[in-house]
N, C-alpha and C positions, 0 to 999 in steps of 0.2 A: 504493499499500499504505500509507504513513503518512497520508496525507489518510482512507483507509477507517480508520484506526486512531485518529485524532482525533474520528470521527464515532461510531465505533461503543464506543470504551471509554470509563467513565467517569474523570474527574479525568486524562485523558492529553491534555496540547495539545501543539501542534506551531508551533514558531516557524520559518515555512517558509524554504525555501532562498533565498540573496539576501540574507539580514539580515545576517550575520556569522558569526564563528566562535562556537561555544557558550560556551566558557569567559568569550571576552569580553562576551558578552551576558549571561551569568552575571552577571560583574563590576560592569557598568554599570547591570542593570535587575533581574534578577530575584531573586538573592539580597538577603534582608534583614537579615543578623546577627542579628536575632532576630526571630520569629514569634509570632503571637496566633491563638488561634481557641478555639473554647468546646469545653469537656470534656462527656461524655455528661450531665452534671447541668445544661448549660446556661451555668457559670460559664465567665467567658473566664481563658485561661492561656496565661502567657508562655513561650518556652523557646527556646533557641539554636537557631541555623538550622544545619543538616547538610545533606550533600550525599554521594553517590556517582555518579558519572559514568563513561560507556561509553569516557573517553579517560584516560591514563593524566594530561593536564594538568588535568584536572580541581582538580587542588591550588591553581590558580589563585586559588582562591576562598578559599584560605588568607590571603590578604594582607588580606582584610575580615575575617579575625575569624572565620571561617565553617570549622569544621572538616568536612574534606570529603578525598576522594582517589577516584582511578579503580579501576575494577573491571571485569573482563571483561564483554562484552556479554550473556552468559550469564545471570552471576551477577545483574547489573541487572536483567534481565526477571525472575528468580525474586524480586528485592528488591520490583517492582513488584506481585507477585501475591502477597506478605506474606510472604514468606521471609526470615530475619533475615541480616543479612551477617555472618558468624562468621570470629573472628581471634584468634591470641595476643596477649594484653596485651603490646603494644609497651614496648620502654625509650624512654626520652625523653632526646634529646640538646638540650641548650641551646647556643645559637651567639650569644655575645655580641656585639652589634657597638657599638664606639665609634666616637667623631671624627665626621668628614663628607669626603664627597669633594671632592676636589681641584676645582680649575678645568680645565675642558673634559674631566673623566671622567665617562662616562655610567652609567646603571644596568646597561647591558650589559657593562660592564667590572666592576662590582662582581659581578653574578652568574656570570659564567663566573670569577670568582676562588670563589668562594664555593662553584660546583661542585665546583672541583678541591680544595679543602680538605676539602669534604664525600665526595667519591670517596675521597681518602688517608684518610679516618678510619676510613671503612668503616660506613654509616648503614642497609644494606639492611635490611627489616624494623622499623624505628626510625623515632619521629616525629622531627621536628626542631622547635625552639621558639626564637624569635628575641627577643632582648631586650637591656636594655642602652643607655646613655646616648645611644649614637648614633641609637635610633629616632625620635625628635623629628626629627631633622634628614631625614628620609626621608620622600617625599610616599609615599600609599599606591600610585599606580602602580608606583613602585620596588618598594613590598613586595610587589606583585602579580607583577613581573617575577621575583622570586628564588622565591617561592611556585611559580609555575609549571613550574619546571625542577626540582622537587622529584625527578619521576623519572629526570631525569640524575644528578643526586647520589645517586641511589638511595633516598633515604627513601621513606614512606609519606606523608609530607605533611611541608610546612614551613610551620609555623604562626606569625602573628603576631597578638598579642592587639589587643582594641579599645582605642582612645586617642584624642584630639583628632585626629589625623590621620583617623582613620576615620571621625569625625562631618563632617570637612570634605569628604570622598569621597563621603559619603551626599548633602550639600547640593549638592556640584558636579553630581550625575547626576540631580537631581531627584527623590530619593525624597520621598515626603511630610514636613512637619513633625514631623505625629505618630508617623510611623516613626522619625524622626531622635531624637525624645525618648524614647519606649521603648527604643531600644536603649541610649542612654546609661543612662538610670535602672535598665535592667535590669543593664547591667553593671557598674556600681558596687554595686549592690544585693546581687548575687552574688559580688562578689570577683573579676570577670573583669575589670575595666577596669585598665589597666597605668598604673603610675605609678613612672618611673625611679628616681625620690627613696627607693623601698622596697626592703628587702635582696634580693636576688638571689634568684630561685626554686631549687629542689633540682632538680637533674638527675641521670639516670643516669651523664651525662658531659659535659664541656663543651670546649671552644674558643672562640677571640676573633679579632675581626679589627680591626684600628683600619683605618677606610674611608679616612683619609686617604693609608693605603699604596699604596691602589689603581693600577694604570697601566692606558693604554690596552691592550685585549686584545683576541685574538681566540681560536678554538678551533679545534684539527686537527691533521690533515687527515681525519681519522677518527674521530674520538670529542669528543662535548662536553665532557668533562674534560680534555681536553689542551690546556689553556691554553696559548695562547703570547703574549708581549708582542709588539706591534706594531713595536718596532724588532728584531725577532728574526724576524719572518714570512718572509723572505726566507732565512735562514741553516736555518730549519729546511724549507723546501722544499727549497732545494738540496741540504742533507744527504739529505735523504727519496730525493730523483731518483736517488741511488746505493744508500743502504742499503734500503729500502723497496721502490721502486719497478725496482731492479735495472738503470738504466742507467749506462752509465760516460760519457756525455756528452748533452747538450740538443740539439733536434732542433728545429729551423725549417723549415717549408715554407710555399710559395705557395697560397693558395686560390683555388679555379678560379672565374676571373669577376670577383674581387674586385683592387683594387690593394693589397694588405695581405696578409701572411703569418702565421702563426700557429705557434706552440712550446709547449714543454714551460713548465708555471706561467702561461701564460695563461688570465685568468680571461673565461671564454666565457659564463657566466651570473652575472648581479649581480642579485637580488632582496629588495626591503624587504616580509618576508611575516613571517606567524605572529601569533597572539595573545599570545607571550611579549614581543615589543616594540611591535608596532603598537595594543597598549592602553596604552602609555606617550606621553603628548603630548611630554614633555621631546626623546625621541629622534625622533620624526617630525618636530617643527620645527627640529630641529637638522637633519634629513637637508635638508627644504626649505630651509632658511637655506645649507647647503653647496651645494644646486642653484642657488640663485638667484647667489650669490658666484661661482660657477664659471660660470655664463652671463654673467655682467657682464664677466667677466676674457677671455670668449671661448672656454672650452670646453666639450665636449661629450663623450660617453662613446665610448670607441672601437668602430672599426665591427663588431670581431667580438665584443662583449658584448652577450648578449641580458636586456636589462632588465624588469623589471615591479615594480608595485605594488600589493599585495592587503593591505587594512586588512582588522582583525578585527571592523569594525564601520562602520556606514554615517555615525556622529558625526566620525570622523576625517576624513572625506572634508569633512563641513561647516567643521571649521575651519579645516584646509588653505586650503578656496575663500576662507573670510572673510578669511584671512591674506593671500591672493594667492600662497601658496606652491605650488599645484597645476599654475599657469601654469608656474613655475620648474623643477619636477620633469617635467612633459611635455615641457620644451624639450630636457631632455638625455636624454629616454627613458624616464623613468620613469612610463609612461603606467598608468592605473588599469585592472586586468584583471578585477576582480570583490572579492567580499568572500567570502575563504574561506582555506583552508590554502597553498595552491596548491603551490610549490616546495617549503615547509616538507616537505608529506608525499609529495613527488615528483611532482606535477603541474607541472611545468615547461614542458611541451610540448617538441616536437621543436627541435634546433639546426637552423638552416638547412642542406640537405644539403650543398653543398659545406665547409662548418665540419664537418659532423660525419664524412665523407669523409676531411677530409685529418688529423682525429683518429684514425680507426678505420684508415685506411690507412698510417699512421705511426707508431703506437704513442705517439702525443702523451698526457703527462699533464696534460690541462687541467684546470682550477679554476674553482670556484663560490665566491663570498662571498654569504652568505644571512643577513638579520637572522633566523633560525629556531632553533630549539632541537636539532635533530639533523643530524649529518653522516654518518651510517654509508654504507658503501661499499654503493653502488649504488642510494642512496635518492633523491638529488636529480637526476640525469639518468644514463643506461646510457653517456653518452659524458664522464663527467665522475669522474675519481678522486678528486683531492683537493678537499676541501669545507671551507670555513672558516665558523663561526658570527660574526659580527660585529656592530656597532651598526649603526641605519639610515644615518647621517652617514657612516662607515667604508665601508657598500656603495657607497654613491654614490661615493664618494673611489675605491673600487678598481673601478667601473664607467669611471671618468675616466683612471685610471693603465692599467688594462687586463692588469695581470699581477700576480704574488705573488712573482717573481724579485728584485725589485728592494726597496732599503731606501726604505722609505716616508717616510722624514724628510727624507734626504740625496739624493733624485732628484725630478725633479719631478714632479707629475701627468701634466703636458701642456705644450705650447706656446700661450700664449694671444695674445691681439692684441698684448702689449707684453712679450714676452717669456714665460721661463718660469715655471710657476705653480706652487707648493708647496703642501703640505696644509695649512701654517699661513697661507696666504694666505686659505683659502676656510672654514678652522675656524671656528662660532659661538662668542662669549663665553657663559655662563652668563647675563648680563645679558641678554643679545640674546634669548635662547631664553626666559627668564621674561616678559621684556616682550611678548613675541608672544602667549605664553599667556594672561596678564591679560587681554590686548586681544580674546581672537579664541575664548575657548572660555567658556562659561557652562551654567548648569543648563536653560536653554530649548530649547536644542539637542536637549539629553537626554531632556527631556519631549517634542519634538516627534517626535524618530525613533521613542520607545518608545510613543507614545500609542495607535498600530493594531499595533502588531509582531507581531499574528496572522493579520491580513488576508492579506499577501502578494501579490505582483503579479500582474499580470494572467495567466500562465501558471497559477500555483497556482490561482488561480480559476476556471480554466475546467477545469481536471480535476475531470469528475463522477465521482461514486461513489455506489453503491447501498449503503445503510445495510444491512447484514446482522450475524448472531450471527457466524460464519465468513467467511473473504476467499474471494472467487473466484480460485483460483490461474491466471494466464493459461497457456495451454497451449503456447504459440510463444515467446515471449518470452524473450530469451537475455540479460537484465537480472534476470530474477525467476523463481524456480523454488520449488516442494515440496522442501524438503530431506526427507532420507529417516530422519531421527532418531527417527521415533514408527513406522516401519513395523516391522510385527509384534510391537507392546507388546503386554504382558498386564498384567490389574490385580498380579499377583505376579512379582517379579523373578525371571528364573532366577538360580542361584548363578553367582557368579562363577566361571571358568575359571581354572587355572595355566595358565601361560604355558610352553609346553614346547618346545625348542629353535626358540626365537624366533631369527631372523637379522636381523643388524642391515643397516637400508635406509640410514642413512649414518652415519658417525663424523667428528666434528665437531670445532673449538678450543674457545678461549675467545670470550667475548664475541659470541655467535651473537643477535642480536636480532631480535625479532619483523618485523624486515625483510626478514632473511636468509630465516624460516621461512615466511612469507605478503606477499609485498612488496605495494605497495598502487599501484608506478607502471606504466609503459606495459608493453603483453605484446607480446614478439617474435611475429613472423608463425612462425618456425620453433620454437615452445615445443609441448608439448600444450594450451593453452590456446589459442594462434592456431590451430593446427591444428582444434581442436574449434569455433571462430567461423566460420573458413572452411568448415567442412562444413557450417553451418547458415547460410549466403550472407551472412555479415557479413564486407564488403569491410576492408582492412586499415585505410583511412583511417577506417573506425567502430569498431576494436576498442576505444576507450576506454581505460580504465586498469584493473587489478584492484580499485583501492578504488571504481571505478564500477560494478563487476558483483559486489559482495561480496553481493547478494542473488541470486546463481544459484551453486549449491554444485558445479555441473558445471565451471563454471569456475575456482573456487576451489581446489578441490581440485586441478586440474590446475596450478595456480598454486604450491604449496606446496611448497616448497624449490626453487623457482624463481629465485630471486635470482640475475643474472648474477655476482654476485661472491662467492657464498657457495664454499667448498673441502671437500668431501668428501674425508676419507683413505682412503676407499676405492678413488678415483681421483685418484693422485697426478698431479699436474700439468695436472690438468681443471678449469678454472673454470667455475662455472655448476651447475644442478641436475642433476648427472649422478651415477649410480652405476653399481653392478655387480650383474647378473643372471646365474648359471650362467656367468660368466668375460666374459660380453657387457657393455660399456658401454652405458647408455641411458638416458635422463630418467628420472626418480626415481618419477614418477607411471606410467611403463610399466613398469618394475622392479614395483611397489606393486601393481598391477594383475594382474600374473605371479602374484606371491606369493599373493594373495587366493585365486586359481584354484587354486593348488598347496593351498590350508588353511594356510599359512605364517604362524605369527605373526611380529609384527615390533616392533625395538626401536630407538631412538635412543640413541647414545651421543655425548656432549659433555664440552666442558671446564668452566672458571667461566663463572660470571654468565650462563647459558642463559635467554634470552628477557627480555634488555634491551630496553628501549624502549617501545613503543606498546602499550597494554592491548589490543592486537589480538587479538578471541576468534577471528581465523580463523587464526590460527597453530595456536590448539589444535583447532579444528572440523576444519582440514585434516588434521589430523597423525591424528585419528580417523579421517577418511573413509579415508586411505590404508591404515588396518589397524594401526597402531603399538599396542601394547597397555602399552608401558614406555618411560618416558625416564630414563635412567641417566647423572647429572652431577655435578659436582665442587661446582655450586650454582647456584641459581635466583633468577632475579628475580620478586619477590615476585606480581606480577600474574598472569604468565604459568604459575608454578606453580598459581594457583589456578585458571587457567582449564583446564589438561591435568585436573586433578581433575573440575573441571564437566561434562567432556567422557567421562570414564572410564577414564582414563588414569593409570596409578600414576607417579608422578613419584619417581626413588631416587636418591639422593645419596651418592657413595661414601664409605665411611668415611675417616675423618681418614689423610690421608700416600697415601692411593691414588687412581688416577687410570688414565684409559684409556692412558696414555703408562707410568706404571709397573708396568699388568698387561700391557704390549704387546698390547693387543686390536687384531684383525684382523677384516674384513670376512668372513672364512672361518670365526668362530666361530659358535657356539650357545649362545643363553641359555637357562635353565629358572628359574621362579621357582615354587616350589609355595607349598601354601598359603593361595593370594591371598584368597580367602575368609574365612580367619580374619584377615586382617591388622587390626591395631591402630594408631591414629595415634601415628606418629614412633616404630614399634617398628625394630627392626634384623631385617631380611631377608638371607637369604642369598642369593646368586645363584649357582648351578652353570653354570660354564662348560666346553664340550667343544672342544677345538681340533681342527683339520683333521685331524691324527693320530689322533684319538679319545683322546687325553691329557684326562683330566677333571681341574678345578679349582675352585677356591669363593672367593667374595668377598663381603666383608660391605658391604652399604650402609643408609642409614637411609631407611625410608618418610618420605615429604614431603606423607603425607596429615595435615594439623596438627590437624584439630579433630574432635568426634565427628560434627559437621554435616557434614562435609566427607567422614566415612566413609561417612555414610547415602546421600549422593549418589554416592558412586562405588562403593558394592554396588547400588544402582537402575541400574547405568549413564550416568548422569549428572546434571547438576541440572535438566536439561528434564523428563527421565522421571520423577524422584522428585517435581518440582511437579504432574506432570500426572496421575500416580496418587494424589496427595495431594486435587486436585481434584477428581478423578473418586471420590473414596470416600464 
C-alpha cells in the first residue's frame, strides 16, 4: 500500500522500513531548518522549515529550530490534501536553562527533570520555548532529547532557537555547505538567531532550571513525569509494592528449567530503544562504555533479563562499530534487533515461557528499564507492571544488576572475576565519552547512510505494485482492509442527529492514555481481535501486534479499549477491556456491537488528561467504529481531542468543579444531548441525565470543538468526509 502510494501520488515519498525511526531520520537528514524554493513568478524564496507528523514525538525536530508537532493521522492526511491545520493561538511558556550538567549526568537525567517540572507547571495546549545562558553548553542532540518528550510534559512543542550549535549539527550530519550558510544567513536576517547576551524574550509565563542541579534519574513506574532519583528507586518500588500493587510481602519463586528464581522488582526487560535517546551519541557511547567496563570486570546480564538494542538510525550502528563498542554490547546481551521503536511502543516480544509463567502464576510485579519515552501500564509488555525510563547506560547497569529493589549505589551490580562490582566501577567519565565521540563520528557516516535512503532493502525492492489512480484492496488480507468510513457517503452531509438516551460504554479514571484506548502491543488469543484472527486461519504465533495490523479496521475496532490494564468503573474489580451489557459482563467490543444492533448511541465518561500519549488516530477511529457519539471528560490531551473531532465524535468537558465522581455517574445512567447540529466552538452544552429510577438531572459541559474548521469537519461526520466532498465538488 505504501509503495503504491509512493508511485501513484505526486510529492509523496516513502523512507522504506528498516531505515530507522522517522523522527531521527528527520533530525539527521530530511529537516533543513530553512528551505528555499521558487515562487510562482520564478523568484527564489527562503522560508522557515515546519512540520506536522503523525506521531506525537514529531516535536523532536524542534531541537533543530524547526517548528513542528504531532497531529493525528487523519489530520495529517487532510493536510497532505491541502487542508489547513487549525488551532487556537497558544500561550508560550519560557523555560530558562542556566549552568551545565555536572560530571556523570546525562541528557536523559535532564529531560526527565524537565518533564517533571513542566507537567507540574501545566503546559497542555501551550508552546514551550527554551532559552537562557545554559543553551551554549548543550549539544543539539541534548536539545533534541528534550524536544522529543514534549508530549510527555504535555506541551504542543518544545522549541529551541537556531544558534551555533544548530550549525555544528547540520555540518556533522552532512548537510550541504550551501544549506548551512543559508540557515545562518536567514536566521540572522529574520531575527531568529539566538544570542544569550540579548535580553530575555517576553513569554506568557516562565520557569527556570540550573542544569548543575540535575541528578541521576529514572521515571516510573507508570508515568513519564514521575521522576525518581537513582538513589531512591528501590525505596519507591518497595513502597509501591504495598501501596499501589497491594502486596503485603515480596514474592520469590523458582523458574522451571532454570537455576535461578525470580521475584517482585526483578528486571525482566532492559531495552536500549526509542528515538528519544538513541539519537543522542553521548548516551549511546556511554552505554557502550558501561558494557565494555563490565565485560572487562567479568560481569554480564542476569539470566532473567531480556535485553535488546534498537537504534533510531543506522548511523548509530556505524559509530558503535567503529568505536568497537558493538562487540562489548553484544557480549553482555545487547544485540541489535533492528531499527525502530520496538520495546518503547510495546513490541518487546514475549518473555521466555517459564519466566512468563512464573510471573503470571504468582502475581509477581516484574519490572522493565528502557531508554524510551513512555512507561504507561500495559504498554511495554503484558507481563510487566513496573516500567522505568532511564538513560541507555543505566539500562545496561540495571541489566547487570537485575532488580530495582536494591540501592544502586550501595549494593553491587554483581560479582566480577575479582569480587563485587559497583556502579562507580563501570560508569564512564565525560572525557571518555567525548573522546570516543570525536574519534568515531563524522559527517561521512551520515552522507553514506542517507545517500540512497529511499531505495530500501531487497525486500522493499522486490515488492511489485501496479501504478493506478486507486488502490486495489486485497480481499483476503488480515493486515489491510478497506475501511467503512465512506460507506453510503453523499455529496451533501446529512444533519447531525441529537444524542438521545445514550448509554455509557465505559466510565474511566484519570490519565487514560491512547495506549489504554488503542494498544499497539501484543494481541491476546482470548480477546475479540484474537478470536477474529483465529477465525481467519491466523495461528497465534502469527498474530503479530495491534500496531502491525493497524491497516485492518476489523482487527483494530476489536482492539479498542482492549488494554489489559484498563479499568472500567462499570465493572469494579475487573481489569482489562470489559464492560456491562444488560447486566452481563463482556468485552467492550461485544457490548458495543449489541448496542449498535439495538440502535443505542454510546458515550465514554472519563477523568482528567484523557487521551494522553501517542497521537494514535486509531484511538479515535476505533471509538467511532464502536458507535460512540460523545466523550465527556474533565480534560483532554491536545492531539486526541482533535482526533475525536476528526472522526465526528463530540468532545465535551465537564464544567469547572464537576466530574464523574461529583455527579456520581453510573453505568445505568442515560445521556441526552440536544441541538447537536446547532453546536458552536467552545460553547456551553447542557447534558440531560436520566437515572435508573427515572430521575432526570442536568449538568453543564464545554464543547471542545475549538475552531470553526473543526466544526465543519464535525458537521460533515469527520475530516475525511469533509475533504472527500470538497475534492469531489
